[in-house]
N, C-alpha and C positions, 0 to 999 in steps of 0.2 A: 510448604516452607516459605517464609518471607524473610528477606535479608535487609538489615539496617546498616547503613554506613555513616558514621558520624565523625567529624573531625575532633581531635583532642588537643589540648594545649598543655603539655607537660612543662614543668619548670626545668631549670638547667640540670639539676641532679637527676631528675626523672628522665630527661632526655639522654643524658649520658648512659644511664642503665639500659634504656631501650636499645640504643645503638650498640652497646656491648653485647646485649642478648642476640641482636640480629647478626652480629659478626660471629659470635660463638655458634649460632645455628648454621651459618654458612661453613664454618670450620668443621663442624660435626658432619654436615652433608658431604664435604669433600673427603673426609676420613672414611666414611662408610662407602662412598663411591670407589675409592681406591681399593678398599678391601673386597668388595663384590666383583670389581673389574678384574682383580688378580685371579679369581676363581674361573672367570669365563676365558681369560687368556690362556690358562693351563687346561682348558676343556674339562673342568670339574664342576660338579653340581653345587650350586650355592646353598649355604646353610639356611635354616629357617629364621624367621624374623626374631624369634625369642633368643636364638643362639647368637645373632648378630648384636642384639642389645646387651647380652652378657659379655660379649667380647669388648664392646665399646665401654662398658663400665670399667673394665680393667685398664683400657687404654686412657680413659679419662683420668683415672688416679695417677697413671705414670706421667701423663703430660702435665698435670698440675704440679707434681713433685719436681719435674724439670724446671718449670717456671719459678717455683719457690726457691730453688737452688740458684737460678740466674738473678733472682731479685736481691740476694744477699750483698750488702754494701752499696746498693743503689738508692738514690733519693726518689721521691715521688715523681718529679719531672722526668728523671732519667728512665723510670719504669714506664711512664706514659709514652715517651719518645721511642722506646724499644718494644712497645706493645706487650708489656709484661704486667699491666695493671689489672688484668681480669683473669680469673680462673673459671673452669667449668663448674666448680662448686658454687660460684657467685650467681649462676644463671639458673633459672627455673628448670627443674628436672623434667617437668611435663612438656616444655617446649623442645627439649632435646629428644625426648622419647618420640614425640610426634614427627620430628625431623627425620628420625631413623626410619619410622614407618613410611613416610612420604618417599624417601630415597629408595627404600626396599620395593615399594609398590611401583615406582617408576621402572624398575627392572622387570617386575612381574608383567606389567602392561606391554613391555617390549617383547617378552616371550610369547604373550598372547596375540602379538601383531596388532595391538591397539594404538601403539605410538612408535616413534622412532627411538633409536638408542639414546639413553639419557646422557646429559652433559653436566659438567660441574657448574656449580653456582659461582658467581663473581660478586666481589664487594661493590663494584661500581654500577651495578644494575639499577635501572630507574625505579623498580618496584621490588621491595623486600617485605617479608612478614614472618611472624612467629606465632605459635599456637599458645592459647591460654586455656587452662582447665576450666570448663564451664561451672564446676562445683566450687571453685576458689575465686570466681569473679563475682563482683558485687556492684550493682547499679543503684544510684540514687537519682534524684531529679536532674542534676547537672554534673554528677561526678561518677567516676568509675574506679573501683579498687582492682589493682593488678598485682599478682604475686611476684615478689622479689623486685618490683619496680618502685613501689611506694610503700615502704614498710618501716616507719619510725616507731620504735618501741616505747618512746617516752609518753606517758599518759596525757601530758598537756600539749602533745604535738600530733594528736590523732588526726587532725584535719589534714595533715600532710600525707596521710596514707592513701589519698585519693588523687586521681588526675582529673583536671577540669575538662569537661566537654564543651564544644562550641554551641550546641543546641540544647535547650531545656525541654524536658518531658517528651523526648523523642523515642527513646527505647523503653518499652513496657517493663514494669517492675513485677517481680514474683512470677516470671514466666520460665519456661524450660528453654535454656539457651543451648544452641548447637554450634560447634565449631567456631568459637570466638577467636579472632586473630587481631593482633596489632600490625597495622600495615604502614610502611613508610613509602610514600610516592613523591619522588623528588626531594623536597625539604619539608613536607607536611606529613603529620601523623594522623592515622584514622583508627577507629575501633570498628570492626566488622563482626557482626553476630546475626545468627539466623534464629527465628522463633517459629512457633506453630502458626498456621494460617489464621487461626481465630484472633490473633493479635495484629494481623495486617490491617492497615487503615482501609476502611470501607469507603469506596468512592463509586458505588453503583448509581447509574444514571437511567432515566426512562428513555428507551430507545424507540425509534420509528420503524417502519417496515422497509426503509431504504437499504440498498446494498451498494457498496463502493468497490470498484475494481482499481487496483494500483499496478502501474508499470513502472519498474525501476530502470534507470540508465545512469551513465556516468556523470551526466550534467544536471539531471533533474529527477524529481519524483512526480509523475503524471497520474492523475486520477480519472475515473470515468466521468466525473462532473466537469471535466476540462479545467481543473485547478492545477497549476504547476508550481512546485516548490523547488526552488533552486537547490542544488547540492551545496553542502557547506564548503566544498573544496574549490568552487568557482567564485566564492564571495571575495570581496576586496580585503576584508579583515583576516580571513584565513590565509590568503596568499601572502599578505604582509607578514603575518606571524610565522608562516613556513619559511619565507625568505630569511627572517632574522634567526630562525632555528638553524637553518643550513649554514649561515655565516658563523653562528656560535659554535657549531660542530666543527667547522674547518679550523677555527681558532683553537678549539680544544684538542684537535689532532696535532697541531703545531706545538702546543704546550707539552703534549705527550712525548713527541719526538725530542723536544728540548730536555725533558727530564731524563730520557733514556741516554742521550749523548753525554749528559753530565753525570751519568750513572747514579741517579737519584731514584729512590722509590717514590711512587705516586702519592703516598701518604705524607711524604716529607716536602713534596713540591707544592708550595702555597699558590703559585700561579695556576697550576693545574686544578686545585681544589676550588679556587675562586671562579675560574672559567666554567667548571662543571656545574656550579650553582646557577650561573647565568643561563647555561644551556638547558637545564632542567626547568627553569622558569618559563622558557618559551615552549618546551614540550608540554608542560602543564597547561599553558595557554591554548595550545591546539586541542587538548583533551576537553577543556572547558567549552571551546567553541563547538566541538562536536556534540557534546551533551546538550547545550542550549539549542542546537539545531534540532536534535531529536525531540526535545520538549515542544518546540515550536510546531513541528510537523504533526506530532501525535495529538497535541491539543487542538490544532485546527481540524483534524479528522474527528476528534471526540466531540467537538462542538456541533457537528452535523448530525450527531445522535444516530448513527447507522445501526442497523440490526446485525449486519455482517460486513467484514472487510475481507476482500479476496486479494491475495498476493501471489506472486510468482514463486515457484520453488527453484531458485537459481542454483546452478552447479558452478560455484565460484572457482573451485579448483580447476575445472576444465577450462573455464574461461581465462584463467591466468596463463594457460599454456597456449593461448592464441598466437597466431603469427603476426597479428598487428600489434606493434609496440605501444601505440597510443592506448589501446584497450588494456594492455597489461599494466601500463603505468597508472592509468585511471583507476583500475581495480585495487592497485596497491594503496592508493590514497583514499579511496572511497570505502568507508566502513559499512558495507552492505549488511554484513552479518550482525554487527552491533545494532544497526537501525531496526532490522527485523526482530531481533531478540527483545529490544526495548519496546517495540510496538506490541509484541505478543504479551509481555509482562504487564504493560499498562492496560491493554485492552481486557485482559483477564480481570484486572481490578475493577474496570468500569462495567463489566458484564457484557462486553461486545465480543461476538464470536469471530475468530480468526480462521480462515481456511486457505489452503494452498491448491493451485491448479496443478495439473500433470506437468512434470518437468519438461517434457518434450512436446508440449502443445505449442503449435506455430501461431502464437497470438499476433505477432508483427506481420506475418505474411498472408493472413486471412482477412478478407473483406468483411466488415461488420454488417453489411447490408445483404449481399447475395451470397456470402460464404465462399467466394472464389478464392483459391489459394495461389498466390503469386510465388512460385518457387525461386525465381531468378532475382528476388529483392536483395540488394546489397546493403551492407552496413552504412555506406556513404549516402544511400537514398533516405533522406529524412522526411520526404512526403510520399505517402502511399497513394498510387493512382491505380484504380481497378480497371483492367482492360475489358472486363465483362460488362459492368454497369456504369463505368465512368466516374466513380466516386473519387474525389480528391480530398484528402484529409491528412493531418499530421500523423506520422508513423507511430509515435508513442501514444497519442490519444486514441488511435485506432486499436492499438494493443490493449489499452485499458478497458475499452468498451467490450472487446472480445473476451477478456478475463471475466468481466461481470456476466456476460452472456453465458460463458462456459459454466459458471457456477450455477446459474438459473436452470440451465438444462440438466445438469448433473446433481440437482439438489436432492 
């Protein structure tokens, strides 16, 4: 499976319909959550997914009738201000059905001890999405047709039935589409869809016989070729954007408290909405800096044309429970898992083999010349000095060489 993510540019009417669909999906999620949670509180067995869907169909019609009754005598502006402008009937039924399945599966995963107890969705989340039926979605070179988002029935207005995409000829046509979703990240909309591997862009390169070992730490990525790539979190641009995001978050918290003291809902507080947009702008800036950093590191490694790249199998969960507060804070900011996942995905496309060493292999404490293991090496010791052969070398560079040697021995 290969996934495409493309930004879309809906017009004002389409944007309103997308936001209404997102809000109704969140409302559907919370209704199903309360329904299933009531069974667990009473120590009863939860019903099947089919029974839950039948129950929600009845609740949907009841809630729509209540909204229609409240609408009587109200103008369009009054309906919008009271959030009575959308019915469940106006939203794609496929999006609601998938939302029920996702909520139900979150409880099933909890029973199988695969995840924590599910929580309710919130309207102010940074990332929201809804499902689109793959048989009802249609792609052209630069447009996408979405059910109940762009459906003008006038024959001379058919061009309005499609949403513009930011990139041309990106998503393959006439392919089998899997799990298409419309995603809202901050204030930008994306279409995310998976296709078969045969439609993935082919980027195979001719590799050499070289092998590269990689050691990861909080401040840098060190390779066995003694190349050092600074972590994105220590760069000047990232720290500047992080400082602005923190400041924007503090302002947002103050606006939240002001709205609560005035007994205003957050949807009515214009100052809160305005500040939330500013905060999401800096959050998106941080995400973009991370992605550009991943591209820089992976492209630099790819240009060396190695046959294999050997990486550490880090136990990040255990490292986050460390007694050292600087290690914990550094792990929270450093997206190790994102970097490793991006490296694996890109290297698979390039035809480069990715391998992991044993999780408990002491790469930092072992001398790469004589193999002596220095058990008393501390985290603050950034230079490795071997008491057996007298080798003096950077700790992370030594670890990268050991990772490469470990892979050659255990080939």
